[in-house]
Steps between C-alpha positions, in 0.01 A plus 500: 500500500798284564329194342413688189870613454614126537244386246607775244874426566460122442278550179799521262618153620190348356595619149830304509519211247456144638816299520545198250443144639803287576600204273351180622301172458143501358357178626228261373431729199260379233613592146261704297693560171835428343577731220786471236564815308637516141819661641561188714396651832288265724252638752321311774183624658392356830158516660659651815676828568875518450752719670512847365874561444446831320566349158385684201186290431203498735515162668139388519626147551740511213857366513769482239740219424856587464552322157879550533521295816671169467196325669239671284398197286467286798300763684269555207446120466412465870248793481342374181465149650348642819254709295393205284446286823312774669760530776598810697857609523736668742712762346783719631456866364801707494653756248330680213464483130188679388316293764655342817716194428394150583829360625446171666195283437354182635175314475293557818427194709136387551 
């Protein structure tokens, strides 16, 4: 009887929402898609999972560039060149727009 009470008492804990992932690096990530919207927003979809930072959009590998960041043009150029060359990237994911923000980006080494 004591075991049943313990299980029943612990059951509500299973219904608690999961905590969001921490910001961090996504390493050796192949690029699936780069999307430029008419409103100027730029989205990047990777072929790997990205941290779930509880942003509005479902992640599913999507990241958003901060187009107001001073390094945005250089970052976009680097990602576009990597995609054209078929190279994977390393990207630091932190903060939210609609999707998590791609903050720092580098071309992954072979």
